[in-house]
C-alpha positions as CSV (number, residue, x, y, z in Angstrom):
1,X,13.3,-40.2,-0.1
2,X,16.2,-40.6,-1.8
3,X,16.6,-37.8,-4.6
4,X,18.6,-38.5,-7.8
5,X,21.4,-36.6,-9.3
6,X,19.0,-35.3,-12.1
7,X,16.2,-34.4,-9.4
8,X,19.1,-32.6,-7.6
9,X,19.9,-30.4,-10.5
10,X,16.4,-29.8,-11.1
11,X,15.8,-28.2,-7.5
12,X,18.8,-26.5,-7.7
13,X,17.9,-24.8,-11.3
14,X,14.3,-24.0,-9.5
15,X,15.4,-22.7,-6.2
16,X,17.8,-20.4,-8.4
17,X,15.5,-19.1,-10.5
18,X,12.9,-18.6,-7.8
19,X,15.7,-16.3,-5.7
20,X,16.4,-14.6,-9.1
21,X,12.8,-13.7,-9.3
22,X,12.5,-12.5,-5.6
23,X,15.9,-10.0,-6.0
24,X,14.7,-8.4,-9.3
25,X,11.3,-8.2,-7.8
26,X,12.5,-6.8,-4.8
27,X,15.1,-4.2,-6.7
28,X,11.9,-3.3,-8.8
29,X,9.6,-2.6,-5.4
30,X,12.5,-0.8,-3.9
31,X,13.2,1.5,-6.8
32,X,9.3,2.5,-7.3
33,X,9.4,3.4,-3.4
34,X,12.4,5.2,-3.8
35,X,10.6,7.2,-6.4
36,X,12.8,6.1,-9.3
37,X,9.9,5.5,-11.5
38,X,9.1,9.0,-11.5
39,X,9.2,9.9,-15.4
40,X,8.4,13.6,-15.1
41,X,10.2,16.5,-13.4
42,X,9.7,20.7,-13.5
43,X,13.0,21.2,-15.5
44,X,13.9,22.6,-18.6
45,X,15.2,19.3,-20.1
46,X,13.2,16.5,-21.8
47,X,10.8,15.4,-19.0
48,X,9.9,18.7,-17.8
49,X,6.7,20.6,-18.2
50,X,7.0,21.1,-21.8
51,X,7.4,17.6,-22.5
52,X,5.1,16.1,-20.5
53,X,2.3,15.4,-23.0
54,X,5.1,13.7,-24.9
55,X,6.4,11.1,-22.1
56,X,3.0,8.9,-21.7
57,X,0.2,8.4,-24.0
58,X,-1.8,9.3,-20.9
59,X,-0.8,12.2,-20.4
60,X,-1.7,14.1,-23.7
61,X,-3.8,16.6,-22.1
62,X,-0.6,18.0,-20.4
63,X,-0.2,19.7,-23.9
64,X,-3.4,19.6,-25.5
65,X,-5.8,20.6,-22.8
66,X,-7.5,24.0,-23.0
67,X,-8.6,24.4,-19.3
68,X,-5.3,23.6,-17.7
69,X,-3.6,24.8,-14.1
70,X,-2.1,26.6,-12.8
71,X,-4.0,29.1,-14.8
72,X,-2.6,32.6,-15.5
73,X,-4.0,35.3,-13.4
74,X,-4.4,38.3,-15.5
75,X,-6.4,41.6,-14.9
76,X,-8.5,41.0,-17.8
77,X,-9.8,38.1,-16.7
78,X,-10.4,38.8,-12.9
79,X,-14.1,39.6,-12.6
80,X,-16.3,39.9,-9.6
81,X,-19.1,37.1,-9.1
82,X,-22.0,37.6,-6.5
83,X,-23.6,34.5,-7.4
84,X,-21.0,32.3,-6.2
85,X,-22.2,32.9,-2.7
86,X,-20.2,32.4,0.4
87,X,-17.7,29.4,0.8
88,X,-19.8,26.1,1.4
89,X,-17.0,24.4,3.3
90,X,-16.7,22.8,6.9
91,X,-13.5,21.5,8.1
92,X,-12.9,19.9,12.0
93,X,-11.9,22.3,14.2
94,X,-10.3,19.2,16.1
95,X,-7.1,17.6,15.4
96,X,-7.3,15.0,13.1
97,X,-5.1,12.0,12.2
98,X,-2.5,12.0,9.6
99,X,0.3,10.6,7.4
100,X,3.0,12.2,5.3
101,X,3.4,10.6,2.2
102,X,5.1,10.2,-1.0
103,X,8.5,12.1,-0.9
104,X,10.5,11.8,-4.1
105,X,12.1,15.3,-3.5
106,X,9.3,17.0,-5.5
107,X,6.3,16.7,-2.9
108,X,5.5,16.2,0.4
109,X,2.0,15.0,1.0
110,X,0.1,14.8,3.8
111,X,-2.9,12.3,4.1
112,X,-6.1,13.0,5.7
113,X,-9.5,11.2,6.7
114,X,-12.1,12.2,4.5
115,X,-14.8,12.5,7.2
116,X,-12.4,15.5,8.7
117,X,-14.3,17.7,6.0
118,X,-17.1,18.5,3.4
119,X,-16.8,20.9,0.5
120,X,-19.9,21.4,-1.6
121,X,-19.9,23.1,-5.0
122,X,-22.9,23.3,-7.1
123,X,-24.9,20.4,-5.3
124,X,-21.4,18.0,-5.6
125,X,-20.0,17.0,-2.2
126,X,-16.6,16.5,-1.9
127,X,-14.4,15.2,1.1
128,X,-10.9,16.0,1.4
129,X,-7.9,13.2,0.9
130,X,-4.6,15.2,1.0
131,X,-3.2,18.0,0.7
132,X,0.7,19.0,-0.5
133,X,2.8,21.5,-1.1
134,X,5.0,23.9,-3.4
135,X,7.7,26.0,-3.5
136,X,7.1,28.9,-4.6
137,X,3.5,29.4,-5.5
138,X,2.0,27.5,-8.9
139,X,-0.6,30.5,-9.0
140,X,0.6,33.5,-9.7
141,X,-1.7,36.8,-9.4
142,X,-0.9,39.4,-11.8
143,X,2.5,38.1,-12.3
144,X,3.5,37.9,-8.6
145,X,4.7,34.7,-7.4
146,X,4.3,33.5,-3.4
147,X,7.2,31.9,-1.5
148,X,4.9,28.7,-1.3
149,X,1.5,27.4,-2.1
150,X,-0.6,24.4,-0.3
151,X,-3.3,22.0,-2.5
152,X,-6.3,20.6,-0.3
153,X,-7.5,18.2,-2.7
154,X,-10.8,16.4,-2.7
155,X,-12.6,14.0,-4.2
156,X,-16.5,13.8,-5.3
157,X,-19.0,11.4,-2.8
158,X,-20.1,9.8,-6.1
159,X,-17.1,9.7,-8.3
160,X,-13.5,9.7,-6.9
161,X,-12.3,11.1,-10.9
162,X,-14.3,14.3,-10.2
163,X,-11.9,16.6,-7.9
164,X,-11.6,19.9,-6.7
165,X,-8.8,21.5,-4.9
166,X,-8.7,24.2,-2.4
167,X,-5.3,26.7,-2.9
168,X,-3.5,28.9,0.3
169,X,-0.8,31.1,-1.0
170,X,1.5,32.0,1.9
171,X,3.5,35.2,2.1
172,X,6.9,36.1,4.1
173,X,6.7,37.0,7.2
174,X,6.3,35.4,11.1
175,X,6.5,31.7,11.3
176,X,3.4,30.1,10.4
177,X,1.2,28.2,13.4
178,X,-0.4,25.6,10.6
179,X,3.5,24.9,9.0
180,X,5.0,24.5,12.7
181,X,2.8,21.4,13.0
182,X,5.5,19.9,10.7
183,X,8.7,21.1,12.5
184,X,11.2,18.2,12.6
185,X,8.4,16.0,11.2
186,X,9.1,16.3,7.3
187,X,11.1,13.0,6.0
188,X,14.0,13.4,4.0
189,X,13.9,12.9,-0.1
190,X,15.3,9.9,0.3
191,X,13.4,8.3,3.2
192,X,12.5,5.0,3.2
193,X,9.6,3.6,3.5
194,X,8.2,6.4,2.2
195,X,4.5,6.5,4.7
196,X,5.4,8.5,7.9
197,X,2.4,8.7,11.0
198,X,1.8,11.9,12.3
199,X,0.6,13.1,15.6
200,X,-2.7,15.0,14.9
201,X,-2.7,17.8,12.8
202,X,-5.0,20.5,12.7
203,X,-6.0,21.6,8.9
204,X,-5.2,25.2,7.4
205,X,-7.6,28.0,7.9
206,X,-10.3,28.5,5.4
207,X,-11.0,32.4,4.7
208,X,-14.4,34.5,3.2
209,X,-12.8,35.4,0.6
210,X,-11.8,33.3,-2.1
211,X,-11.9,33.0,-6.3
212,X,-12.8,29.8,-8.4
213,X,-11.9,28.4,-11.8
214,X,-12.2,25.3,-13.6
215,X,-9.0,23.9,-14.5
216,X,-6.7,20.4,-14.2
217,X,-4.2,18.7,-12.1
218,X,-1.1,20.4,-12.2
219,X,1.0,17.1,-12.4
220,X,0.7,14.5,-15.0
221,X,-2.0,13.0,-16.2
222,X,-3.4,16.7,-16.0
223,X,-6.4,15.9,-15.8
224,X,-9.2,18.4,-16.7
225,X,-12.5,19.2,-14.8
226,X,-10.7,20.3,-11.5
227,X,-12.4,22.9,-9.7
228,X,-10.0,25.3,-8.0
229,X,-10.8,27.4,-5.2
230,X,-8.0,30.1,-4.2
231,X,-8.1,31.9,-0.6
232,X,-7.6,35.6,-0.5
233,X,-7.2,37.8,0.6
234,X,-5.8,37.6,4.0
235,X,-2.8,35.4,2.9
236,X,-1.1,32.9,5.6
237,X,2.6,33.6,6.6
238,X,5.9,31.4,6.0
239,X,9.3,32.6,7.7
240,X,12.4,32.2,6.4
241,X,13.3,29.4,8.5
242,X,10.0,27.6,7.4
243,X,10.9,27.8,3.8
244,X,14.4,26.3,4.3
245,X,12.6,23.6,6.4
246,X,10.5,22.8,3.5
247,X,13.0,22.9,1.0
248,X,15.2,20.4,2.6
249,X,12.4,18.0,2.5
250,X,11.5,19.3,-1.2
251,X,15.2,20.3,-2.5
252,X,13.9,19.9,-6.4
253,X,12.0,22.2,-8.1
254,X,8.0,21.4,-8.4
255,X,6.1,24.6,-9.5
256,X,4.7,24.2,-13.0
257,X,4.5,27.3,-15.3
258,X,1.5,29.0,-15.6
259,X,-1.1,28.2,-18.0
260,X,-3.1,30.2,-20.8
261,X,-6.9,30.9,-19.7
262,X,-8.5,30.2,-23.0
263,X,-11.5,32.0,-22.1
264,X,-11.6,31.4,-18.4
265,X,-12.3,33.5,-15.4
266,X,-11.3,34.3,-12.5
267,X,-14.2,34.5,-10.9
268,X,-13.8,36.0,-7.2
269,X,-16.4,36.2,-5.0
270,X,-18.3,39.1,-3.8
271,X,-20.7,39.9,-1.4
272,X,-24.6,40.4,-3.2
């Protein structure tokens, strides 16, 4: 087939438009995978926690919510609650498969199989989805900040929008055997691609003592209705070496300030 001059011009502009779209598309996807689409940070500037609720119409709970996390834990809201009962949770004692994902300088997130554990609260069955780290702690007990906090996030088997989080607070001390699993395996802040397979890992250890309260996600959209369980009082340790290891992977601040309790209680499990 012989193509006319007009046909060749049409084909040329069609191919040019297509290539331009591909380049633009690649640029957008690449920017998103590098984390350039993040619209909030933890600083004092216009994108910091004080302004999260103004950055997106879906994030208004960050400024209007009354049950926000991390809740400010003061002596007047700490109460013992025998009705809580023993922690109803079971997690695999064997290593589980995991992936490290979403590291944009703010957080390292480790995704795990929902089949690796089960948490039951008031008849609701929750399955673990991922855990991530904060340097230092988002929850502060009696004003005391911890060098690291770990959040194991669960969703309900019935409704993925119903969440529960277990939090561990780390104290400065010896190397943590749990954190030692990530030696040499933490991605750099600008790593690409953003998902890395891990050898099987063991999950953090549950404690008999714990406290519970109703709160929210600690990042936008700050959705409420999240049941928080905070491990007490046998806090795991983290060494200075491990702090620096995680700081290299998460060089940006990632701690939301404490939020008012607004009548909530920090209910501490007590033997009946």
